[in-house]
C-alpha positions as CSV (number, residue, x, y, z in Angstrom):
1,X,167.8,321.8,108.9
2,X,167.5,319.8,112.0
3,X,168.4,321.6,115.2
4,X,170.7,320.4,118.0
5,X,170.0,323.3,120.3
6,X,167.8,326.3,120.4
7,X,170.4,328.7,119.7
8,X,171.1,327.4,116.3
9,X,167.4,328.2,115.4
10,X,167.0,331.8,113.3
11,X,164.3,333.8,112.3
12,X,162.0,332.6,115.1
13,X,158.5,333.5,114.5
14,X,156.0,334.9,117.2
15,X,154.2,331.6,117.3
16,X,157.4,329.5,118.1
17,X,158.7,332.0,120.8
18,X,155.3,331.9,122.3
19,X,155.2,328.0,121.8
20,X,158.4,327.8,123.8
21,X,157.1,330.1,126.5
22,X,154.5,328.0,127.3
23,X,156.4,324.7,126.8
24,X,158.8,325.9,129.6
25,X,155.9,327.0,131.9
26,X,153.7,323.8,131.3
27,X,150.7,325.5,130.0
28,X,148.8,325.0,126.7
29,X,149.8,327.3,123.8
30,X,146.7,328.9,122.0
31,X,147.6,330.5,118.5
32,X,145.1,332.8,117.2
33,X,141.5,333.9,118.3
34,X,139.2,330.8,117.5
35,X,139.4,327.3,118.4
36,X,138.1,326.5,114.8
37,X,140.7,324.7,112.8
38,X,142.8,327.3,110.4
39,X,141.9,327.3,107.1
40,X,144.2,325.6,104.2
41,X,146.5,328.3,103.6
42,X,146.8,329.1,100.0
43,X,150.5,330.0,99.9
44,X,152.9,328.1,102.8
45,X,155.4,330.6,102.2
46,X,153.4,333.4,103.3
47,X,151.9,332.2,106.7
48,X,150.5,334.5,109.5
49,X,153.7,335.4,112.0
50,X,151.8,334.5,115.0
51,X,150.4,331.2,113.9
52,X,153.5,329.8,112.1
53,X,155.7,327.0,113.3
54,X,158.5,325.2,111.4
55,X,158.3,321.5,112.1
56,X,162.0,321.5,113.1
57,X,161.5,323.9,115.7
58,X,158.5,321.8,117.1
59,X,160.7,318.7,117.2
60,X,163.6,320.6,119.0
61,X,160.8,321.6,121.6
62,X,159.3,318.2,121.8
63,X,163.1,316.6,122.2
64,X,163.7,319.0,125.1
65,X,167.1,320.4,123.1
66,X,169.6,321.9,124.9
67,X,167.9,325.6,125.4
68,X,164.5,324.2,125.6
69,X,163.5,323.4,129.3
70,X,160.1,321.6,128.4
71,X,158.2,320.6,131.4
72,X,156.9,317.0,132.1
73,X,153.2,318.6,130.9
74,X,154.9,318.4,127.3
75,X,153.8,320.4,124.2
76,X,150.1,321.3,124.0
77,X,149.6,323.3,120.8
78,X,146.5,324.9,119.3
79,X,145.6,326.7,116.2
80,X,148.8,326.5,114.5
81,X,150.2,326.2,110.9
82,X,153.2,323.8,110.9
83,X,155.2,323.8,107.9
84,X,157.5,320.6,107.0
85,X,157.9,317.3,107.9
86,X,157.6,316.6,111.5
87,X,160.4,313.9,111.8
88,X,160.3,311.8,115.5
89,X,161.4,308.6,114.0
90,X,163.6,306.5,116.4
91,X,163.2,309.2,119.1
92,X,162.1,308.7,122.8
93,X,159.9,311.2,124.0
94,X,159.2,311.4,127.9
95,X,156.2,313.7,128.1
96,X,152.7,314.0,126.3
97,X,152.4,315.6,123.0
98,X,149.0,317.2,122.1
99,X,147.8,319.2,118.8
100,X,144.4,320.9,118.8
101,X,143.1,322.6,115.5
102,X,146.4,322.5,113.8
103,X,147.4,322.5,110.1
104,X,150.4,320.5,108.5
105,X,151.9,321.1,104.8
106,X,153.4,317.8,105.2
107,X,153.1,315.0,107.1
108,X,154.3,313.3,110.4
109,X,157.0,310.6,111.0
110,X,156.9,308.5,113.8
111,X,158.5,305.4,112.8
112,X,160.0,303.4,116.0
113,X,159.6,306.1,118.1
114,X,158.9,305.3,121.7
115,X,156.5,307.4,123.9
116,X,156.3,307.2,127.4
117,X,153.2,309.5,127.5
118,X,149.8,310.1,125.4
119,X,149.9,311.2,121.6
120,X,146.8,313.2,121.0
121,X,145.8,315.0,117.9
122,X,142.3,316.5,118.1
123,X,140.7,318.1,114.8
124,X,143.9,318.2,113.1
125,X,144.3,318.4,109.1
126,X,147.4,316.3,108.3
127,X,148.8,314.7,104.9
128,X,149.7,311.7,106.5
129,X,151.0,309.7,109.5
130,X,153.7,307.3,109.2
131,X,154.3,305.4,112.6
132,X,155.5,301.8,112.0
133,X,157.0,300.2,114.9
134,X,155.9,302.6,117.3
135,X,155.4,301.9,121.2
136,X,153.1,304.4,122.8
137,X,153.0,303.9,126.8
138,X,149.5,305.5,127.3
139,X,147.0,306.1,124.6
140,X,147.1,307.4,120.9
141,X,144.4,309.5,119.9
142,X,143.1,311.3,116.4
143,X,139.7,312.5,117.5
144,X,138.4,314.4,114.5
145,X,141.4,314.4,112.7
146,X,141.6,314.6,108.8
147,X,144.4,313.0,106.8
148,X,144.4,312.7,103.2
149,X,147.0,311.0,101.4
150,X,147.5,309.9,97.7
151,X,151.0,308.9,97.3
152,X,151.4,306.7,100.5
153,X,149.2,305.2,103.4
154,X,147.4,307.7,105.2
155,X,148.2,306.4,108.6
156,X,150.3,303.6,108.9
157,X,150.8,301.9,112.3
158,X,152.0,298.4,111.0
159,X,153.9,296.7,114.0
160,X,153.1,299.3,116.4
161,X,152.1,298.6,120.0
162,X,149.6,300.7,121.8
163,X,150.0,299.9,125.7
164,X,146.2,301.7,126.0
165,X,143.7,302.9,123.5
166,X,144.0,303.9,120.0
167,X,141.1,306.0,119.1
168,X,139.7,307.1,115.7
169,X,136.3,308.4,116.9
170,X,135.1,311.2,114.3
171,X,138.3,310.9,112.0
172,X,138.1,311.5,108.4
173,X,140.6,309.1,106.7
174,X,141.3,309.2,102.8
175,X,143.7,306.5,102.0
176,X,144.8,303.4,103.4
177,X,144.8,303.0,107.1
178,X,147.4,300.3,107.6
179,X,147.1,298.5,111.1
180,X,148.9,295.3,109.9
181,X,150.6,293.3,112.9
182,X,149.3,296.4,115.4
183,X,148.9,295.4,118.8
184,X,146.5,297.4,121.1
185,X,146.1,296.2,124.9
186,X,143.1,298.1,125.5
187,X,140.6,299.3,123.2
188,X,140.5,300.4,119.8
189,X,137.5,302.5,118.5
190,X,136.4,304.3,115.4
191,X,133.2,305.9,116.1
192,X,131.7,308.2,113.6
193,X,134.7,307.9,111.7
194,X,135.0,308.0,107.8
195,X,137.4,305.8,105.8
196,X,137.4,306.1,102.1
197,X,139.4,305.8,99.0
198,X,137.8,308.5,96.8
199,X,136.7,312.1,97.0
200,X,135.3,314.6,94.5
201,X,136.8,312.3,91.7
202,X,140.3,312.4,93.4
203,X,141.9,308.5,94.2
204,X,143.4,308.3,97.6
205,X,146.2,305.8,97.9
206,X,145.3,301.8,98.9
207,X,146.6,298.5,98.3
208,X,145.9,296.8,94.7
209,X,142.9,295.2,96.3
210,X,141.4,298.6,97.4
211,X,141.5,298.1,100.8
212,X,141.0,301.1,103.1
213,X,141.7,299.1,106.5
214,X,144.4,296.8,106.8
215,X,144.2,294.8,110.0
216,X,145.8,291.5,109.0
217,X,147.6,289.9,112.2
218,X,146.3,292.9,114.6
219,X,146.2,291.8,118.0
220,X,143.5,293.8,119.9
221,X,141.8,293.3,123.5
222,X,138.6,295.2,122.4
223,X,137.4,296.8,119.2
224,X,134.5,299.0,118.3
225,X,133.8,299.2,114.8
226,X,131.1,302.0,114.8
227,X,132.3,304.1,111.9
228,X,130.2,306.6,110.1
229,X,131.2,305.8,106.7
230,X,133.3,302.7,105.5
231,X,134.0,302.9,101.5
232,X,136.7,300.5,100.8
233,X,137.6,296.9,101.7
234,X,138.7,296.0,105.4
235,X,140.8,293.1,105.8
236,X,141.1,291.5,108.8
237,X,142.9,288.0,107.8
238,X,144.5,286.3,110.9
239,X,143.7,289.1,113.3
240,X,142.5,288.6,116.7
241,X,140.2,290.9,118.6
242,X,139.3,289.3,122.2
243,X,135.9,291.9,122.5
244,X,134.7,292.4,119.1
245,X,131.9,295.0,119.1
246,X,130.2,296.4,115.6
247,X,126.8,298.0,114.5
248,X,126.0,296.7,111.2
249,X,125.5,300.0,109.5
250,X,129.3,300.5,109.8
251,X,129.5,297.9,107.2
252,X,126.7,299.1,104.8
253,X,128.7,300.9,102.5
254,X,132.1,298.5,102.8
255,X,132.9,296.9,99.5
256,X,134.4,293.7,101.0
257,X,135.6,292.1,103.7
258,X,138.3,289.3,104.4
259,X,137.6,287.3,107.2
260,X,139.6,284.5,107.0
261,X,141.6,283.3,109.9
262,X,139.5,286.2,111.9
263,X,139.3,285.0,115.6
264,X,137.2,286.8,118.2
265,X,136.3,285.5,121.9
266,X,133.3,287.9,122.7
267,X,130.6,289.1,120.1
268,X,128.8,292.3,120.9
269,X,126.0,294.0,118.6
270,X,123.7,291.8,116.4
271,X,124.1,288.0,117.1
272,X,121.2,286.5,114.9
273,X,122.0,284.4,112.3
274,X,120.4,286.3,109.6
275,X,122.3,289.2,110.3
276,X,125.5,287.6,110.9
277,X,125.2,285.7,107.6
278,X,124.9,288.5,105.3
279,X,128.1,289.8,107.2
280,X,130.1,286.9,106.7
281,X,128.7,286.8,102.8
282,X,130.6,290.3,102.5
283,X,134.1,288.5,103.0
284,X,133.3,286.1,100.0
285,X,134.0,288.2,97.4
286,X,137.6,286.9,96.7
287,X,136.4,283.4,97.5
288,X,134.8,281.0,100.0
289,X,136.4,280.3,103.3
290,X,134.8,278.0,106.1
291,X,136.6,279.3,109.0
292,X,134.8,282.7,109.3
293,X,131.7,280.5,109.9
294,X,133.2,278.3,112.3
295,X,134.4,281.0,114.5
296,X,131.0,282.8,114.5
297,X,129.2,279.5,115.5
298,X,131.8,278.5,117.7
299,X,131.6,282.2,119.6
300,X,127.8,282.2,119.5
301,X,127.7,278.7,121.3
302,X,130.3,279.9,123.8
303,X,127.9,282.8,124.8
304,X,124.9,280.6,124.7
305,X,123.6,281.3,121.4
306,X,123.0,277.8,120.4
307,X,119.9,278.4,117.9
308,X,122.1,281.1,115.9
309,X,125.1,278.8,116.1
310,X,123.3,275.8,114.4
311,X,121.9,278.0,112.0
312,X,125.4,279.3,111.0
313,X,126.8,276.0,110.7
314,X,123.7,274.5,108.5
315,X,124.5,277.9,106.2
316,X,128.3,276.6,106.2
317,X,127.0,273.1,104.9
318,X,125.0,274.3,102.3
319,X,128.0,276.3,101.4
320,X,130.5,273.8,101.6
321,X,128.2,271.1,99.5
322,X,127.9,273.9,96.9
323,X,131.8,274.3,96.9
324,X,132.1,270.6,96.3
325,X,129.7,270.6,93.6
326,X,131.5,273.4,91.8
327,X,134.8,271.7,92.5
328,X,133.5,268.3,90.8
329,X,131.7,270.2,87.8
330,X,135.1,272.5,87.0
331,X,137.0,268.8,86.8
332,X,134.3,267.3,84.5
333,X,134.9,270.4,82.4
334,X,138.6,269.9,82.5
335,X,138.3,266.0,81.6
336,X,136.0,267.3,79.0
337,X,138.9,268.5,77.0
338,X,140.6,265.3,76.9
339,X,138.1,262.9,75.3
340,X,140.9,260.4,75.5
341,X,139.7,259.5,79.1
342,X,136.3,258.6,79.1
343,X,136.2,256.3,82.0
344,X,137.5,259.2,84.3
345,X,134.8,261.6,83.0
346,X,131.9,258.9,83.7
347,X,133.1,258.2,87.2
348,X,133.4,262.0,88.0
349,X,130.1,262.4,86.6
350,X,128.7,259.6,88.8
351,X,130.4,261.3,92.0
352,X,128.6,264.4,91.0
353,X,125.3,262.9,90.8
354,X,125.9,260.9,93.9
355,X,127.3,264.1,95.8
356,X,123.7,266.1,94.5
357,X,121.6,263.2,95.5
358,X,123.3,262.7,99.1
359,X,123.3,266.4,100.0
360,X,119.5,266.8,98.8
361,X,118.7,264.0,101.6
362,X,121.1,265.5,104.1
363,X,119.8,269.0,103.7
364,X,115.9,268.2,103.0
365,X,115.8,265.4,105.7
366,X,118.1,266.7,108.9
367,X,119.4,270.1,107.8
368,X,123.1,268.7,107.6
369,X,122.5,267.4,111.0
370,X,121.8,270.8,112.3
371,X,117.6,270.3,112.0
372,X,116.9,266.8,113.3
373,X,113.2,267.5,113.8
374,X,113.2,268.0,110.2
375,X,112.8,264.1,109.8
376,X,109.8,264.2,112.2
377,X,107.9,266.2,109.5
378,X,109.3,263.9,106.8
379,X,108.2,261.0,108.6
380,X,104.5,262.4,109.1
381,X,104.6,263.0,105.4
382,X,105.1,259.2,104.7
383,X,102.7,258.5,107.4
384,X,99.6,260.4,105.6
385,X,100.7,259.2,102.2
386,X,100.6,255.3,103.5
387,X,97.6,256.2,105.6
388,X,95.5,257.7,102.5
389,X,96.6,254.5,100.3
390,X,95.9,252.2,103.5
391,X,92.4,253.5,103.8
392,X,91.5,253.4,100.2
393,X,92.8,249.6,99.9
394,X,90.9,248.9,103.2
395,X,87.8,250.5,102.0
396,X,88.0,248.5,98.5
397,X,88.2,245.4,100.2
398,X,92.0,244.8,99.6
399,X,92.7,243.4,102.8
400,X,93.0,240.2,104.3
401,X,93.9,238.5,107.5
402,X,97.7,238.2,107.9
403,X,97.6,234.3,108.7
404,X,97.5,231.0,106.9
405,X,95.3,229.5,109.5
406,X,92.7,232.2,109.3
407,X,93.1,232.3,105.3
408,X,92.5,228.4,105.5
409,X,89.5,228.3,107.8
410,X,85.7,228.0,106.8
411,X,85.0,231.5,108.4
412,X,87.4,233.1,105.7
413,X,86.7,231.0,102.7
414,X,83.1,232.1,101.9
415,X,84.7,235.6,101.0
416,X,86.6,234.1,98.1
417,X,84.3,234.1,95.8
418,X,84.3,238.0,96.2
419,X,87.8,238.1,94.8
420,X,85.7,239.0,91.4
421,X,84.2,241.0,90.2
422,X,85.0,244.1,91.4
423,X,83.5,246.3,93.0
424,X,82.1,244.4,95.9
425,X,78.9,245.2,97.7
426,X,80.6,243.6,100.8
427,X,84.0,244.3,102.5
428,X,85.6,241.2,102.9
429,X,87.7,242.1,105.7
430,X,85.7,244.4,107.2
431,X,82.6,241.9,107.4
432,X,84.9,238.9,108.3
433,X,85.9,241.1,111.6
434,X,82.2,242.2,112.4
435,X,80.4,238.8,112.0
436,X,82.8,235.8,112.6
437,X,83.8,234.6,116.0
438,X,87.3,234.7,114.9
439,X,87.2,238.2,113.2
440,X,85.7,239.9,116.5
441,X,88.9,238.4,118.2
442,X,91.3,239.4,115.8
443,X,93.2,242.4,115.5
444,X,91.2,245.8,114.6
445,X,92.3,247.5,111.6
446,X,93.7,250.8,111.9
447,X,94.6,252.5,108.7
448,X,96.8,255.1,110.6
449,X,98.3,252.6,113.1
450,X,99.0,250.5,109.9
451,X,100.6,253.2,108.1
452,X,102.8,254.2,111.2
453,X,103.8,250.2,111.1
454,X,105.3,250.3,107.5
455,X,107.0,253.7,107.7
456,X,108.6,253.6,111.4
457,X,110.9,250.7,111.8
458,X,111.1,250.9,115.2
459,X,107.3,251.1,116.1
460,X,105.3,247.8,116.2
461,X,101.4,248.4,116.6
462,X,100.5,245.0,115.5
463,X,99.0,246.0,111.8
464,X,101.2,244.5,109.8
465,X,101.5,241.5,111.6
466,X,97.6,240.9,111.6
467,X,96.8,242.3,107.9
468,X,98.2,242.2,104.7
469,X,97.2,243.9,101.2
470,X,95.9,241.8,98.4
471,X,97.1,242.3,94.7
472,X,94.2,240.5,93.3
473,X,91.2,242.4,95.0
474,X,91.5,245.9,93.7
475,X,93.7,248.7,92.5
476,X,94.2,249.9,95.6
477,X,95.4,246.9,97.2
478,X,98.0,246.5,94.6
479,X,99.3,250.1,94.8
480,X,99.9,249.4,98.6
481,X,101.6,246.2,98.0
482,X,104.2,247.9,95.9
483,X,104.3,251.3,97.6
484,X,105.1,249.7,101.3
485,X,108.4,248.7,99.8
486,X,109.3,252.3,98.7
487,X,107.6,253.7,102.3
488,X,109.5,251.1,104.4
489,X,112.9,251.9,102.7
490,X,112.0,255.9,103.0
491,X,110.9,255.2,106.4
492,X,114.5,253.5,107.5
493,X,116.5,255.9,105.7
494,X,114.7,259.0,107.2
495,X,114.7,257.3,110.8
496,X,118.4,256.5,110.7
497,X,119.6,260.2,109.5
498,X,117.4,261.6,112.2
499,X,118.6,259.5,114.9
500,X,122.2,260.1,114.0
501,X,121.7,264.0,113.6
502,X,119.9,263.6,117.0
503,X,122.3,261.9,118.9
504,X,125.2,264.1,117.1
505,X,123.5,267.0,118.8
506,X,123.3,265.3,122.3
507,X,126.9,264.5,122.0
508,X,128.0,268.1,121.3
509,X,125.7,269.3,124.2
């Protein structure tokens, strides 16, 4: 029954009398001889009189019912067996509530209660704590406490407000931790805590997605995730944590993460793109979302980790391109089931091919705009290819001065007889450059400079203006004649993409 005054209580135990005495003196009430948590009793109807406290008697003392002159120091109880549900829902409590090494056979109901002081439950054993809508002006600690719940959430703080700290350090919680829309004005910690949904083949309560900790919509100033073990899902969708601190070992056994809409201002712990990308991938078991990648890149950028931020955006671009290809492929498969629409299927195939080709260039040449200096390596490769072909063409004698006047001059005409047969004993262009007056004053040929002139459109070393390959003197000349179109086109594309990517980075800076 629910007591409205102390005088209504019958059959008081020795522990209940001792608790009232200590509460009225403002001193801790220690029951039993040890600080160790009392063992789970075999029969809750046969409890030690000096340790057994009924939940309704405890409620009467906490709420200062008539006959209970509890001091401003509140209730500080150790080593007790508490039977029945402790129901403090919709109550206002003005003083601290401290339990240490206590065992409950039923849970605690703190729904919509208002606490002006702290709640501290240390090394207790409780079936569940229901505290949706709770408001705590000080801190709420569950240090080392064990909670096991099969038919409801193990810890329910949905829509609650903790004005200072919420601590689950070293807690062992088996079942759902419901922190949806919780607000913690200072710090939330779960150092060395254990959260799991199964123990010794016993399944504990969770939502349909096997989430062990649900923080959807939570608003927390500082959160420290350094749990000992999290076996189950963690839902951070649409939550905001001003300062997010974690240890990657915390997520090692996590089945999945939900990170869509999760925002944070500062990130503490690992910041390398290699480590954080693995963390983000844990959030993709229920589908790909770009927002977590953009959020991480934004935070890393603001913290000064520019290289890691760019790497995360590069990974995002790759994954987005992959998702676009998957969508196009799915549409093609769907259209294939309707053969009366061949034109639309062909258009989708062309779009898919164009998408693959374009993304190949963007990824390989400039890293989707995040790695612009890749284009320099590609340009160097193109120059190398052109240099080899140009050098071979020069050595076999397949170059001629790029001038109508020179080609019709007497100094050059004598080399026309060397057009055939091939190979020649004399290299016409080389001999002309060294033995004639016009040749000695003409632009000297350099294969590497000629290759740079061909490949890089914004550079002019004067080589292409002075020399031109011939298609009739040898095979390497013919190869150079045709390949220069390809190399020039490739050079334009690579240079344009590289310049666009580089100016984009400069603009972002």
